[in-house]
C-alpha positions in Angstrom: 0.0 0.0 0.0 1.3 3.4 -0.9 2.4 5.7 1.9 1.0 9.1 2.7 2.8 10.9 0.0 2.4 8.2 -2.6 5.8 6.5 -1.8 6.6 2.8 -1.8 6.0 0.5 1.1 8.6 0.5 3.8 9.1 -3.2 3.6 12.8 -4.3 3.0 13.2 -6.4 -0.1 14.0 -10.1 0.5 17.2 -10.0 -1.6 18.6 -7.3 0.7 18.1 -9.4 3.7 19.9 -12.3 2.1 22.7 -10.0 1.0 23.1 -8.7 4.6 23.1 -12.2 6.0 25.8 -13.3 3.5 27.9 -10.3 4.4 27.6 -11.0 8.2 28.5 -14.6 7.6 31.6 -13.7 5.7 32.6 -11.3 8.5 32.1 -14.1 11.0 34.3 -16.4 9.1 37.1 -13.8 8.9 36.9 -13.2 12.7 36.8 -16.9 13.5 39.8 -17.5 11.3 41.8 -14.7 13.0 40.9 -15.9 16.5 41.8 -19.5 15.6 45.0 -18.6 13.9 47.2 -21.7 13.5 50.6 -21.6 15.2 53.6 -22.0 13.0 55.8 -25.0 13.6 59.1 -23.8 15.1 62.5 -25.3 15.2 65.7 -24.5 17.1 68.7 -23.5 15.1 71.0 -26.4 14.4 74.6 -26.7 15.7 76.4 -27.7 12.5 79.7 -29.6 12.3 81.1 -30.5 8.9 81.2 -34.2 8.0 83.2 -36.1 5.4 81.3 -36.0 2.1 79.5 -39.4 1.7 80.5 -41.6 -1.1 77.0 -43.1 -1.2 73.5 -42.3 -0.1 73.2 -40.4 3.2 70.1 -39.2 5.1 67.5 -38.2 5.6 68.7 -35.5 8.0 67.0 -32.4 9.3 68.7 -29.0 9.6 67.5 -25.5 10.6 69.5 -22.8 8.9 69.8 -19.2 10.2 68.7 -17.0 7.4 67.3 -14.1 9.4 69.7 -11.5 8.1 68.0 -10.0 5.0 71.3 -8.5 3.8 73.3 -11.8 3.9 73.1 -15.1 2.0 73.6 -18.1 4.2 75.3 -20.9 2.0 74.8 -24.5 2.8 76.8 -27.5 1.5 74.5 -30.5 1.3 77.5 -32.9 1.0 79.3 -31.7 4.1 76.1 -30.9 5.9 77.2 -27.5 7.1 77.2 -23.8 6.4 79.8 -22.6 3.9 81.7 -19.3 3.8 81.7 -17.1 0.7 84.2 -18.6 -1.8 83.8 -22.2 -0.4 81.8 -25.0 -2.1 78.1 -24.7 -1.5 74.8 -25.9 -3.0 71.9 -24.0 -1.5 71.8 -20.4 -0.3 69.1 -18.8 1.8 68.3 -15.2 2.6 65.1 -14.8 4.6 62.4 -16.6 2.4 64.5 -16.6 -0.7 66.3 -19.7 -1.9 68.8 -20.2 -4.8 71.3 -22.8 -5.9 74.9 -22.6 -7.0 74.5 -22.8 -10.7 73.7 -20.4 -13.6 75.5 -17.5 -15.2 77.9 -15.9 -12.8 77.9 -18.9 -10.4 80.9 -21.2 -10.0 78.9 -24.4 -9.6 76.7 -26.4 -12.0 73.8 -26.7 -9.6 70.1 -26.8 -10.6 66.9 -27.6 -8.9 63.6 -29.2 -10.0 60.3 -29.2 -8.1 58.5 -32.5 -7.7 55.0 -32.4 -6.4 55.3 -35.6 -4.4 56.1 -36.5 -0.8 59.8 -36.5 0.2 60.1 -40.2 0.9 58.4 -41.1 -2.4 61.0 -39.3 -4.5 63.5 -42.2 -5.0 65.3 -41.1 -8.2 66.4 -37.7 -9.5 64.8 -36.7 -12.8 67.2 -36.8 -15.7 66.5 -33.2 -16.8 64.4 -30.1 -16.2 66.6 -28.4 -13.6 66.4 -24.7 -13.1 69.6 -22.7 -12.6 69.7 -19.4 -10.6 70.0 -16.0 -12.2 70.6 -12.4 -11.3 67.8 -10.1 -12.4 68.2 -6.7 -14.0 67.5 -5.2 -10.6 70.3 -7.1 -9.0 68.2 -9.7 -7.2 69.3 -13.4 -7.2 66.4 -15.7 -7.9 65.5 -19.3 -8.9 62.2 -20.0 -10.6 61.8 -23.5 -9.2 62.3 -22.3 -5.6 60.3 -19.1 -5.7 57.1 -21.1 -4.9 58.3 -23.2 -1.9 55.8 -21.5 0.3 52.2 -20.2 0.4 51.3 -17.1 2.3 48.2 -17.3 4.4 46.0 -14.1 4.6 44.4 -15.4 7.8 47.5 -16.4 9.7 50.0 -14.1 8.0 52.4 -17.0 8.0 54.6 -18.6 5.3 53.5 -22.2 5.0 55.7 -24.8 3.1 54.2 -26.2 0.0 53.8 -30.0 -0.1 56.6 -30.5 -2.6 60.1 -32.0 -2.8 63.0 -30.2 -4.5 65.5 -32.3 -6.2 68.9 -30.6 -6.4 71.8 -31.2 -8.8 74.6 -30.0 -6.6 77.4 -27.6 -7.4 79.6 -30.5 -8.5 77.0 -32.6 -10.4 75.9 -34.9 -7.6 72.2 -35.2 -6.5 70.2 -34.5 -3.4 66.6 -33.8 -2.4 65.0 -31.6 0.2 61.6 -30.6 1.5 60.9 -27.5 3.6 59.4 -28.2 7.0 59.2 -24.7 8.5 60.4 -21.1 8.4 60.2 -20.1 12.0 62.4 -20.5 15.1 61.2 -20.0 18.7 59.3 -16.8 19.2 58.1 -17.5 16.6 60.7 -15.6 14.6 60.8 -15.8 10.8 63.9 -16.5 8.8 64.9 -19.9 10.2 64.5 -22.4 7.4 64.2 -26.0 8.3 64.6 -28.7 5.7 64.6 -32.4 5.5 67.2 -33.5 3.1 69.2 -36.5 1.7 72.4 -36.6 -0.4 73.7 -39.1 -2.9 77.5 -39.0 -3.1 78.1 -41.7 -5.7 77.1 -39.6 -8.7 74.0 -41.6 -9.5 70.4 -40.3 -9.5 69.3 -42.8 -7.0 67.8 -41.1 -3.9 67.3 -43.9 -1.5 69.4 -46.5 0.3 70.3 -49.7 -1.5 67.7 -52.4 -0.8 64.8 -50.0 -0.2 
């Protein structure tokens, strides 16, 4: 029925009610997600001592690398299982959330890396090809296309969460290894502590498991 001045009825359209309810439900989900924010897995930094480079398969081992300094690359030698100084042999370098390998134009090694979307333990042989080398961009950043996507960023938790992937590495001297990222936080939690599970094959073959398995 028209109002006193010939206007429309004051009843709210049904679609507007549904839209409002949908908006409120969305807000509720966001609030619930923020309240129930998951805690990041944290790992203490490893005390690293260099080992003799294995002549066969070694691992798996777990290491937490200190990469909190955003101005400094921390280099890791998968064969010796320890941090390497600049100028020494190394395979993987970490700076905060960025990862590269020792291979590509301007690098002294022949390293490359290939992402495999499979669990760590199921990757038993290194692929014969498809390895990405590292490169320096026009802006001076060092990047590696295969490693750029090792994490997913959660808008709800604001955490970097490792992707369920395994990265097969051709090392600086042409051997093979594999690793999976387990975490990015040390106690606090504080970002920049990269934890990986890894295994190394020192005999030059692409086999990434122990004999008999």
